[in-house]
VOMIMAR-255579 format. One record per atom (N, C-alpha, C): residue number from 1; x, y, z. Coordinates in steps of 0.02 Angstrom, whole numbers, plus 50000, padded with zeros to 5 digits. Example, Ala and Ser with C-alpha at 12.3 -4.5 7.8 and 13.67 -1.06 7.14 Angstrom:
// VOMIMAR-255579
<node num="1" xx="50660" yy="49716" zz="50390"/>
<node num="1" xx="50615" yy="49775" zz="50390"/>
<node num="1" xx="50660" yy="49835" zz="50390"/>
<node num="2" xx="50642" yy="49888" zz="50354"/>
<node num="2" xx="50684" yy="49947" zz="50357"/>
<node num="2" xx="50645" yy="50002" zz="50394"/>
//
This chain:
// VOMIMAR-255579
<node num="1" xx="53910" yy="54374" zz="48651"/>
<node num="1" xx="53915" yy="54305" zz="48672"/>
<node num="1" xx="53862" yy="54293" zz="48726"/>
<node num="2" xx="53825" yy="54240" zz="48719"/>
<node num="2" xx="53774" yy="54221" zz="48768"/>
<node num="2" xx="53800" yy="54161" zz="48806"/>
<node num="3" xx="53803" yy="54167" zz="48873"/>
<node num="3" xx="53830" yy="54115" zz="48915"/>
<node num="3" xx="53776" yy="54086" zz="48961"/>
<node num="4" xx="53781" yy="54023" zz="48975"/>
<node num="4" xx="53738" yy="53990" zz="49025"/>
<node num="4" xx="53781" yy="53977" zz="49086"/>
<node num="5" xx="53755" yy="53995" zz="49145"/>
<node num="5" xx="53793" yy="53989" zz="49207"/>
<node num="5" xx="53794" yy="53916" zz="49231"/>
<node num="6" xx="53848" yy="53899" zz="49265"/>
<node num="6" xx="53857" yy="53832" zz="49295"/>
<node num="6" xx="53804" yy="53821" zz="49349"/>
<node num="7" xx="53760" yy="53774" zz="49338"/>
<node num="7" xx="53710" yy="53756" zz="49387"/>
<node num="7" xx="53723" yy="53685" zz="49408"/>
<node num="8" xx="53754" yy="53677" zz="49467"/>
<node num="8" xx="53775" yy="53610" zz="49487"/>
<node num="8" xx="53716" yy="53564" zz="49500"/>
<node num="9" xx="53656" yy="53590" zz="49506"/>
<node num="9" xx="53599" yy="53545" zz="49514"/>
<node num="9" xx="53589" yy="53503" zz="49451"/>
<node num="10" xx="53615" yy="53527" zz="49395"/>
<node num="10" xx="53610" yy="53488" zz="49333"/>
<node num="10" xx="53655" yy="53427" zz="49334"/>
<node num="11" xx="53703" yy="53425" zz="49380"/>
<node num="11" xx="53747" yy="53368" zz="49383"/>
<node num="11" xx="53710" yy="53305" zz="49406"/>
<node num="12" xx="53650" yy="53313" zz="49434"/>
<node num="12" xx="53612" yy="53256" zz="49457"/>
<node num="12" xx="53575" yy="53223" zz="49400"/>
<node num="13" xx="53572" yy="53255" zz="49343"/>
<node num="13" xx="53537" yy="53223" zz="49286"/>
<node num="13" xx="53586" yy="53177" zz="49249"/>
<node num="14" xx="53559" yy="53128" zz="49215"/>
<node num="14" xx="53600" yy="53080" zz="49179"/>
<node num="14" xx="53594" yy="53093" zz="49104"/>
<node num="15" xx="53646" yy="53075" zz="49068"/>
<node num="15" xx="53644" yy="53081" zz="48996"/>
<node num="15" xx="53671" yy="53147" zz="48971"/>
<node num="16" xx="53649" yy="53166" zz="48912"/>
<node num="16" xx="53677" yy="53225" zz="48878"/>
<node num="16" xx="53650" yy="53291" zz="48904"/>
<node num="17" xx="53602" yy="53290" zz="48950"/>
<node num="17" xx="53574" yy="53352" zz="48976"/>
<node num="17" xx="53620" yy="53386" zz="49027"/>
<node num="18" xx="53674" yy="53354" zz="49045"/>
<node num="18" xx="53719" yy="53383" zz="49094"/>
<node num="18" xx="53751" yy="53447" zz="49069"/>
<node num="19" xx="53770" yy="53489" zz="49115"/>
<node num="19" xx="53804" yy="53552" zz="49099"/>
<node num="19" xx="53876" yy="53538" zz="49078"/>
<node num="20" xx="53896" yy="53565" zz="49021"/>
<node num="20" xx="53964" yy="53556" zz="48996"/>
<node num="20" xx="53995" yy="53624" zz="48983"/>
<node num="21" xx="54033" yy="53652" zz="49031"/>
<node num="21" xx="54062" yy="53718" zz="49021"/>
<node num="21" xx="54111" yy="53720" zz="48964"/>
<node num="22" xx="54109" yy="53774" zz="48926"/>
<node num="22" xx="54155" yy="53784" zz="48870"/>
<node num="22" xx="54193" yy="53849" zz="48877"/>
<node num="23" xx="54178" yy="53887" zz="48930"/>
<node num="23" xx="54211" yy="53951" zz="48944"/>
<node num="23" xx="54222" yy="53955" zz="49019"/>
<node num="24" xx="54282" yy="53975" zz="49039"/>
<node num="24" xx="54298" yy="53980" zz="49110"/>
<node num="24" xx="54321" yy="54051" zz="49127"/>
<node num="25" xx="54299" yy="54075" zz="49184"/>
<node num="25" xx="54319" yy="54141" zz="49208"/>
<node num="25" xx="54358" yy="54132" zz="49273"/>
<node num="26" xx="54418" yy="54159" zz="49277"/>
<node num="26" xx="54459" yy="54154" zz="49337"/>
<node num="26" xx="54430" yy="54199" zz="49391"/>
<node num="27" xx="54406" yy="54170" zz="49446"/>
<node num="27" xx="54380" yy="54209" zz="49501"/>
<node num="27" xx="54423" yy="54203" zz="49564"/>
<node num="28" xx="54485" yy="54182" zz="49555"/>
<node num="28" xx="54530" yy="54171" zz="49611"/>
<node num="28" xx="54534" yy="54232" zz="49656"/>
<node num="29" xx="54538" yy="54290" zz="49626"/>
<node num="29" xx="54545" yy="54353" zz="49664"/>
<node num="29" xx="54481" yy="54371" zz="49703"/>
<node num="30" xx="54424" yy="54344" zz="49682"/>
<node num="30" xx="54360" yy="54364" zz="49711"/>
<node num="30" xx="54323" yy="54308" zz="49748"/>
<node num="31" xx="54354" yy="54249" zz="49754"/>
<node num="31" xx="54320" yy="54193" zz="49784"/>
<node num="31" xx="54300" yy="54208" zz="49856"/>
<node num="32" xx="54344" yy="54238" zz="49896"/>
<node num="32" xx="54327" yy="54254" zz="49966"/>
<node num="32" xx="54267" yy="54302" zz="49970"/>
<node num="33" xx="54265" yy="54351" zz="49926"/>
<node num="33" xx="54209" yy="54399" zz="49925"/>
<node num="33" xx="54145" yy="54363" zz="49906"/>
<node num="34" xx="54149" yy="54318" zz="49857"/>
<node num="34" xx="54090" yy="54281" zz="49836"/>
<node num="34" xx="54063" yy="54237" zz="49892"/>
<node num="35" xx="54108" yy="54204" zz="49929"/>
<node num="35" xx="54087" yy="54161" zz="49985"/>
<node num="35" xx="54055" yy="54205" zz="50040"/>
<node num="36" xx="54085" yy="54261" zz="50056"/>
<node num="36" xx="54056" yy="54307" zz="50106"/>
<node num="36" xx="53987" yy="54331" zz="50085"/>
<node num="37" xx="53979" yy="54349" zz="50022"/>
<node num="37" xx="53915" yy="54373" zz="49997"/>
<node num="37" xx="53862" yy="54318" zz="50003"/>
<node num="38" xx="53882" yy="54257" zz="49987"/>
<node num="38" xx="53835" yy="54201" zz="49992"/>
<node num="38" xx="53812" yy="54191" zz="50064"/>
<node num="39" xx="53857" yy="54198" zz="50112"/>
<node num="39" xx="53840" yy="54190" zz="50183"/>
<node num="39" xx="53790" yy="54244" zz="50206"/>
<node num="40" xx="53790" yy="54301" zz="50173"/>
<node num="40" xx="53744" yy="54355" zz="50192"/>
<node num="40" xx="53672" yy="54340" zz="50173"/>
<node num="41" xx="53662" yy="54294" zz="50127"/>
<node num="41" xx="53595" yy="54273" zz="50106"/>
<node num="41" xx="53574" yy="54212" zz="50146"/>
<node num="42" xx="53562" yy="54223" zz="50210"/>
<node num="42" xx="53551" yy="54167" zz="50257"/>
<node num="42" xx="53495" yy="54121" zz="50235"/>
<node num="43" xx="53443" yy="54147" zz="50204"/>
<node num="43" xx="53387" yy="54104" zz="50183"/>
<node num="43" xx="53406" yy="54058" zz="50126"/>
<node num="44" xx="53461" yy="54072" zz="50092"/>
<node num="44" xx="53483" yy="54032" zz="50035"/>
<node num="44" xx="53538" yy="53982" zz="50052"/>
<node num="45" xx="53569" yy="53990" zz="50111"/>
<node num="45" xx="53626" yy="53949" zz="50130"/>
<node num="45" xx="53603" yy="53881" zz="50156"/>
<node num="46" xx="53634" yy="53829" zz="50131"/>
<node num="46" xx="53619" yy="53760" zz="50152"/>
<node num="46" xx="53677" yy="53734" zz="50194"/>
<node num="47" xx="53668" yy="53679" zz="50230"/>
<node num="47" xx="53724" yy="53648" zz="50267"/>
<node num="47" xx="53779" yy="53626" zz="50219"/>
<node num="48" xx="53838" yy="53617" zz="50246"/>
<node num="48" xx="53898" yy="53603" zz="50205"/>
<node num="48" xx="53892" yy="53544" zz="50158"/>
<node num="49" xx="53852" yy="53495" zz="50174"/>
<node num="49" xx="53848" yy="53436" zz="50132"/>
<node num="49" xx="53810" yy="53449" zz="50066"/>
<node num="50" xx="53769" yy="53502" zz="50063"/>
<node num="50" xx="53724" yy="53513" zz="50007"/>
<node num="50" xx="53749" yy="53565" zz="49957"/>
<node num="51" xx="53724" yy="53559" zz="49895"/>
<node num="51" xx="53733" yy="53613" zz="49846"/>
<node num="51" xx="53700" yy="53675" zz="49875"/>
<node num="52" xx="53731" yy="53731" zz="49867"/>
<node num="52" xx="53703" yy="53793" zz="49895"/>
<node num="52" xx="53737" yy="53813" zz="49960"/>
<node num="53" xx="53785" yy="53774" zz="49982"/>
<node num="53" xx="53823" yy="53792" zz="50042"/>
<node num="53" xx="53886" yy="53830" zz="50021"/>
<node num="54" xx="53910" yy="53876" zz="50064"/>
<node num="54" xx="53973" yy="53910" zz="50048"/>
<node num="54" xx="54030" yy="53860" zz="50037"/>
<node num="55" xx="54031" yy="53807" zz="50076"/>
<node num="55" xx="54084" yy="53757" zz="50070"/>
<node num="55" xx="54082" yy="53721" zz="50003"/>
<node num="56" xx="54022" yy="53704" zz="49980"/>
<node num="56" xx="54017" yy="53670" zz="49915"/>
<node num="56" xx="54035" yy="53718" zz="49858"/>
<node num="57" xx="54017" yy="53782" zz="49865"/>
<node num="57" xx="54036" yy="53831" zz="49814"/>
<node num="57" xx="54112" yy="53838" zz="49811"/>
<node num="58" xx="54144" yy="53843" zz="49869"/>
<node num="58" xx="54216" yy="53849" zz="49870"/>
<node num="58" xx="54250" yy="53788" zz="49838"/>
<node num="59" xx="54227" yy="53729" zz="49858"/>
<node num="59" xx="54256" yy="53667" zz="49830"/>
<node num="59" xx="54246" yy="53663" zz="49755"/>
<node num="60" xx="54185" yy="53677" zz="49732"/>
<node num="60" xx="54170" yy="53672" zz="49660"/>
<node num="60" xx="54212" yy="53720" zz="49619"/>
<node num="61" xx="54219" yy="53782" zz="49641"/>
<node num="61" xx="54258" yy="53830" zz="49602"/>
<node num="61" xx="54332" yy="53815" zz="49604"/>
<node num="62" xx="54356" yy="53786" zz="49660"/>
<node num="62" xx="54427" yy="53767" zz="49663"/>
<node num="62" xx="54441" yy="53706" zz="49619"/>
<node num="63" xx="54396" yy="53658" zz="49618"/>
<node num="63" xx="54404" yy="53600" zz="49573"/>
<node num="63" xx="54401" yy="53622" zz="49501"/>
<node num="64" xx="54354" yy="53665" zz="49485"/>
<node num="64" xx="54348" yy="53690" zz="49416"/>
<node num="64" xx="54410" yy="53729" zz="49397"/>
<node num="65" xx="54439" yy="53764" zz="49444"/>
<node num="65" xx="54501" yy="53801" zz="49431"/>
<node num="65" xx="54558" yy="53756" zz="49410"/>
<node num="66" xx="54562" yy="53697" zz="49440"/>
<node num="66" xx="54614" yy="53649" zz="49422"/>
<node num="66" xx="54609" yy="53629" zz="49349"/>
<node num="67" xx="54549" yy="53628" zz="49322"/>
<node num="67" xx="54539" yy="53610" zz="49252"/>
<node num="67" xx="54573" yy="53659" zz="49205"/>
<node num="68" xx="54579" yy="53722" zz="49227"/>
<node num="68" xx="54606" yy="53774" zz="49183"/>
<node num="68" xx="54667" yy="53809" zz="49213"/>
<node num="69" xx="54698" yy="53777" zz="49263"/>
<node num="69" xx="54762" yy="53801" zz="49293"/>
<node num="69" xx="54757" yy="53868" zz="49327"/>
<node num="70" xx="54702" yy="53881" zz="49364"/>
<node num="70" xx="54696" yy="53939" zz="49407"/>
<node num="70" xx="54672" yy="53915" zz="49475"/>
<node num="71" xx="54672" yy="53959" zz="49524"/>
<node num="71" xx="54652" yy="53938" zz="49592"/>
<node num="71" xx="54578" yy="53923" zz="49596"/>
<node num="72" xx="54536" yy="53964" zz="49563"/>
<node num="72" xx="54464" yy="53954" zz="49565"/>
<node num="72" xx="54434" yy="53981" zz="49500"/>
<node num="73" xx="54383" yy="53947" zz="49474"/>
<node num="73" xx="54353" yy="53969" zz="49411"/>
<node num="73" xx="54278" yy="53955" zz="49411"/>
<node num="74" xx="54241" yy="53998" zz="49376"/>
<node num="74" xx="54170" yy="53987" zz="49362"/>
<node num="74" xx="54166" yy="53958" zz="49292"/>
<node num="75" xx="54121" yy="53911" zz="49283"/>
<node num="75" xx="54112" yy="53881" zz="49218"/>
<node num="75" xx="54048" yy="53906" zz="49185"/>
<node num="76" xx="54052" yy="53919" zz="49121"/>
<node num="76" xx="53995" yy="53940" zz="49082"/>
<node num="76" xx="53994" yy="53899" zz="49017"/>
<node num="77" xx="53936" yy="53894" zz="48989"/>
<node num="77" xx="53929" yy="53862" zz="48924"/>
<node num="77" xx="53911" yy="53915" zz="48873"/>
<node num="78" xx="53950" yy="53920" zz="48820"/>
<node num="78" xx="53936" yy="53969" zz="48768"/>
<node num="78" xx="53876" yy="53942" zz="48728"/>
<node num="79" xx="53821" yy="53979" zz="48730"/>
<node num="79" xx="53761" yy="53958" zz="48694"/>
<node num="79" xx="53760" yy="53986" zz="48624"/>
<node num="80" xx="53785" yy="54047" zz="48617"/>
<node num="80" xx="53784" yy="54078" zz="48551"/>
<node num="80" xx="53833" yy="54136" zz="48550"/>
<node num="81" xx="53870" yy="54143" zz="48496"/>
<node num="81" xx="53913" yy="54200" zz="48486"/>
<node num="81" xx="53877" yy="54250" zz="48444"/>
<node num="82" xx="53873" yy="54312" zz="48467"/>
<node num="82" xx="53840" yy="54365" zz="48430"/>
<node num="82" xx="53891" yy="54402" zz="48387"/>
<node num="83" xx="53873" yy="54416" zz="48326"/>
<node num="83" xx="53918" yy="54452" zz="48281"/>
<node num="83" xx="53909" yy="54526" zz="48288"/>
//
């Protein structure tokens, strides 16, 4: 299975080019670790208002989790199933 990762920067585009996840992975157990790891990459961290901030990552994964009845989820788009 080939998956495309959720890139929230695509949410700024209009029309059919937007990211539409078709596969969700429950990361509830690992969300705190993921946020801590993100904070360690100081050159990549943005202020809370922007995409790329630990706060926006936490909010996005928690909102996505509500879509599939878990605490937090990562969204992927299935591009191709390999036989």
